[in-house]
C-alpha positions as CSV (number, residue, x, y, z in Angstrom):
1,M,99.4,103.1,118.0
2,W,102.5,101.2,117.3
3,D,103.4,98.2,119.3
4,Y,107.0,98.6,120.7
5,S,109.1,95.8,122.3
6,E,110.3,96.1,125.7
7,Q,113.7,96.4,124.3
8,V,112.8,99.6,122.2
9,K,111.1,101.1,125.3
10,E,114.1,100.4,127.5
11,H,116.5,102.0,124.9
12,F,114.2,105.0,124.4
13,F,113.5,105.8,128.0
14,N,117.0,104.6,129.0
15,P,119.3,105.3,126.2
16,K,122.8,104.0,126.4
17,N,125.8,106.1,125.4
18,A,123.9,109.2,124.6
19,G,126.0,112.3,123.6
20,A,129.2,112.7,121.7
21,V,132.4,110.7,122.4
22,P,135.3,112.9,123.7
23,D,138.4,112.5,121.3
24,A,136.2,110.5,118.8
25,N,138.1,109.8,115.5
26,A,135.4,108.5,113.7
27,V,132.1,110.5,113.0
28,G,129.2,109.6,110.9
29,E,126.5,112.0,110.1
30,V,123.4,111.0,108.2
31,G,119.8,112.3,107.7
32,S,118.8,115.9,108.2
33,I,116.8,117.9,110.9
34,T,114.8,119.7,108.4
35,C,113.7,116.2,107.3
36,G,112.6,115.1,110.7
37,D,115.5,112.5,111.4
38,A,119.0,113.1,112.0
39,L,121.9,110.9,113.6
40,R,125.4,111.8,114.4
41,L,127.5,108.8,115.5
42,T,130.8,109.2,117.2
43,L,133.4,106.4,117.8
44,K,136.7,106.1,119.4
45,I,138.8,103.3,117.6
46,D,142.0,102.0,118.5
47,P,144.2,102.6,115.4
48,D,146.4,99.6,116.1
49,T,143.9,96.9,116.8
50,Q,141.0,98.6,115.0
51,T,138.8,97.9,117.9
52,I,135.7,100.3,118.7
53,L,136.8,101.5,122.4
54,E,133.7,104.0,122.8
55,A,130.5,104.7,120.8
56,G,128.1,107.4,121.3
57,F,125.2,109.1,119.3
58,Q,123.3,112.2,119.1
59,T,119.9,111.9,117.5
60,F,117.1,114.1,116.5
61,G,113.8,112.0,115.7
62,C,111.2,109.8,117.1
63,G,111.5,107.1,119.9
64,S,112.5,104.4,117.3
65,A,115.5,106.4,116.2
66,I,116.6,107.1,119.5
67,A,116.2,103.4,120.4
68,S,117.8,102.2,117.2
69,S,120.8,104.5,117.6
70,S,121.3,103.4,121.4
71,A,121.2,99.9,120.5
72,L,123.7,100.5,117.6
73,T,126.3,101.8,120.1
74,E,125.9,98.8,122.4
75,M,126.4,96.4,119.3
76,V,129.7,98.1,118.0
77,K,131.4,98.6,121.4
78,G,134.4,96.1,121.7
79,K,134.3,94.8,118.2
80,H,136.7,95.0,115.2
81,V,135.9,97.3,112.6
82,E,135.4,94.8,109.8
83,E,133.2,92.9,112.1
84,V,130.9,96.0,112.6
85,L,130.7,96.6,108.9
86,K,128.8,93.5,108.6
87,I,125.9,94.7,110.8
88,T,122.6,95.1,108.9
89,N,119.5,97.2,109.7
90,Q,117.8,94.1,110.1
91,D,120.4,93.1,112.8
92,I,119.8,96.3,114.6
93,A,116.1,95.7,114.5
94,E,116.3,92.3,115.8
95,F,118.7,93.4,118.7
96,L,115.6,95.6,119.7
97,G,113.3,92.7,119.5
98,G,111.7,94.1,116.4
99,L,110.5,97.4,115.0
100,P,106.9,98.3,113.5
101,P,107.3,98.2,109.7
102,E,106.6,102.0,109.8
103,K,109.6,102.5,111.7
104,M,112.6,100.3,109.9
105,H,114.0,103.4,108.5
106,C,115.3,104.0,111.8
107,S,117.5,101.1,111.8
108,V,118.6,101.9,108.2
109,M,119.7,105.5,109.4
110,G,121.8,103.7,111.9
111,R,123.5,101.2,109.5
112,E,124.3,104.5,107.3
113,A,125.8,106.3,110.1
114,L,128.1,103.4,111.0
115,H,129.3,103.2,107.5
116,A,129.9,107.0,107.2
117,A,131.9,106.8,110.6
118,I,134.0,104.0,109.5
119,A,134.8,105.7,106.1
120,N,135.7,108.7,108.2
121,F,138.1,106.8,110.3
122,R,139.8,105.4,107.2
123,G,140.1,108.8,105.6
124,E,137.9,107.9,102.9
125,V,134.7,109.9,101.4
126,W,131.5,108.7,102.5
127,V,129.5,108.3,99.3
128,D,126.6,110.4,100.5
129,D,126.5,113.3,97.9
130,H,124.0,112.9,95.2
131,E,125.2,112.6,91.6
132,E,123.3,114.6,89.2
133,G,120.0,113.0,88.5
134,S,120.3,110.4,91.2
135,L,118.2,112.3,93.9
136,I,114.9,110.4,93.7
137,C,113.1,111.6,96.8
138,K,113.5,115.4,97.2
139,C,111.3,115.8,100.3
140,F,113.7,113.4,102.3
141,G,116.8,113.6,100.3
142,I,116.9,110.0,99.4
143,D,118.9,109.0,96.3
144,A,118.7,105.9,94.0
145,A,121.9,104.3,95.3
146,M,120.3,104.1,98.9
147,I,116.9,103.0,97.5
148,E,118.4,100.2,95.4
149,R,120.8,99.1,98.4
150,T,118.0,99.0,100.8
151,V,115.6,96.9,98.4
152,R,118.3,94.4,97.8
153,E,119.5,93.9,101.4
154,N,115.9,93.7,102.7
155,G,114.1,92.0,99.9
156,L,111.6,94.8,99.5
157,K,109.0,94.3,96.9
158,T,106.5,97.1,97.4
159,L,106.4,101.0,97.4
160,E,105.0,100.9,100.9
161,E,108.0,98.9,102.2
162,V,110.4,101.1,100.5
163,T,108.7,104.1,102.4
164,N,108.8,102.3,105.6
165,Y,112.6,101.5,105.1
166,T,113.9,104.7,103.6
167,K,111.1,107.3,104.2
168,A,111.3,107.9,100.3
169,G,107.9,108.3,98.8
170,G,106.2,109.5,102.0
171,G,105.9,113.2,101.0
172,C,104.7,114.6,97.8
173,S,104.6,111.2,96.0
174,S,106.2,112.6,92.8
175,C,109.0,110.1,93.4
176,H,106.8,107.1,93.1
177,E,107.6,106.3,89.7
178,G,111.2,106.4,90.1
179,I,110.9,104.1,93.2
180,E,109.0,101.5,91.1
181,E,111.4,101.5,88.3
182,I,114.0,100.7,91.0
183,L,111.8,97.9,92.5
184,A,110.8,96.6,88.8
185,K,114.9,96.4,87.9
186,V,116.0,94.6,91.2
187,M,112.9,92.2,91.1
188,A,113.7,91.5,87.5
189,E,117.2,90.2,88.3
190,H,115.6,87.7,90.3
191,G,113.0,86.7,87.7
192,E,110.2,88.2,89.5
193,K,107.8,90.9,88.1
194,F,106.8,94.2,89.9
195,T,103.2,94.7,90.4
196,H,101.9,98.2,90.8
197,T,99.9,98.5,94.1
198,E,98.7,101.8,95.6
199,P,100.5,102.6,98.7
200,A,98.4,102.4,101.9
201,V,96.9,105.8,102.9
202,P,96.5,106.3,106.6
203,V,92.9,107.0,107.7
204,T,92.7,110.3,109.6
205,P,89.6,111.8,111.1
206,A,87.6,114.1,108.8
207,K,88.1,117.6,109.9
208,P,85.0,120.0,109.7
209,Y,87.3,122.7,108.3
210,A,90.8,123.4,107.6
211,M,92.9,125.0,110.7
212,T,93.7,128.5,110.2
213,N,97.4,129.7,111.0
214,L,96.0,131.5,114.2
215,Q,94.2,128.6,115.3
216,R,97.3,126.6,114.8
217,I,99.4,128.9,117.1
218,K,96.9,128.9,119.9
219,R,96.7,125.0,119.6
220,I,100.5,124.9,119.7
221,E,100.8,127.2,122.7
222,M,98.1,125.2,124.8
223,V,100.1,121.9,123.9
224,I,103.5,123.6,125.1
225,E,101.9,124.8,128.2
226,S,100.6,121.4,129.0
227,I,104.4,120.0,128.6
228,R,106.0,122.7,130.4
229,P,105.1,121.3,134.1
230,Q,106.9,118.0,133.2
231,L,110.0,119.8,132.2
232,Q,110.0,122.1,135.2
233,R,109.7,119.1,137.4
234,D,113.3,118.2,136.1
235,K,114.4,121.9,136.7
236,G,114.0,122.8,133.1
237,D,111.7,124.6,130.8
238,I,110.9,125.6,127.4
239,E,110.6,128.9,125.5
240,V,108.7,129.2,122.2
241,V,111.0,131.7,120.1
242,D,108.8,131.6,116.9
243,I,106.1,129.7,115.1
244,D,106.3,129.7,111.2
245,G,103.5,127.5,109.9
246,K,103.8,124.1,111.0
247,I,107.6,124.7,112.3
248,V,108.1,125.7,115.9
249,Y,111.4,127.1,117.1
250,V,112.1,126.8,120.6
251,N,115.0,127.4,123.4
252,L,115.2,124.7,126.1
253,T,116.2,126.3,129.4
254,G,117.5,125.4,132.9
255,A,118.6,121.9,133.2
256,C,117.0,120.9,129.9
257,A,119.7,123.3,128.2
258,G,122.6,121.4,126.7
259,C,121.3,117.9,128.4
260,M,122.5,114.9,126.7
261,M,118.9,114.1,126.2
262,E,118.2,117.4,124.5
263,Q,117.4,116.0,121.1
264,A,115.3,113.3,122.8
265,T,113.3,115.8,124.6
266,L,112.7,117.9,121.4
267,G,111.7,114.8,119.6
268,G,109.0,113.9,122.3
269,I,107.7,117.4,122.0
270,Q,107.5,117.3,118.2
271,Q,105.8,113.8,118.5
272,K,103.4,115.2,121.2
273,L,102.5,118.3,119.1
274,T,101.7,116.3,116.0
275,E,99.4,113.7,118.0
276,E,97.7,116.8,119.5
277,I,97.2,118.9,116.7
278,G,96.5,116.4,114.0
279,E,99.2,117.8,111.6
280,P,102.7,117.0,111.1
281,I,104.6,119.6,113.4
282,R,108.5,120.2,113.3
283,V,110.2,121.4,116.3
284,L,113.6,122.8,115.9
285,P,116.1,124.6,118.1
286,A,115.8,128.4,117.7
287,H,119.6,128.7,116.9
288,L,119.0,126.6,113.7
289,R,116.9,129.6,112.5
290,E,119.1,132.1,113.2
291,A,121.9,130.2,111.4
292,M,119.9,129.9,108.4
293,E,119.2,133.6,108.5
294,A,122.7,134.5,109.0
């Protein structure tokens, strides 16, 4: 279990500025729900003074992603555009009293969203489209430019650190060689030599047998049933629409439907399922499947 600071807990349980800003004139979107983390940052900026008047966020992800997004909105309000562009992911983490190494990618996502929003305000194109051959980690959609930028800004020296800060390399591992080439290049510029080390492999309890699809579905249904009373106490509920392997499509109903904390609720359900079942489970709104099939 990760050790979270009191500030992280506060921003997770009582997030500030959750939801979209009405009449926002700056929008930054980074990440992907299909990859597990996504952030939409909306800002209202005074075009004359270049001051950020309002900030709001919509996040899909873990508690650290929600806390980092909430902290970021508090950090930028009332500040000049040029001033907020100097905010680093380390600044976001320090504002929260620190983040576990494995969760630093949440602060990086916040910084990326901020730069994307300012670019949108200025009418510039946010450089988030991957040039041919630049996509390093296909599992999480991370390109070479982002990896190199994060390595330089945070002084990263190992493959494990790159994964913690960007998620790159945390999937199928086919991108490890490409990541190590970037590390070697940046370190060589500082007269350092990159040393290959095997990334730490999380120790998981041995399973007597592989879970069948039917067993997984039954376990998912059991966990959802254990969560339902908590939602019902808040006048909401959850409906499982479909289960496709390790992806669960749901509808939040009652007071939970359209709530500002809807994404946080889905993220909490996803984390609970993953912990209880012992496999990475993804929880997505049912309308996403309908959109993909349309």
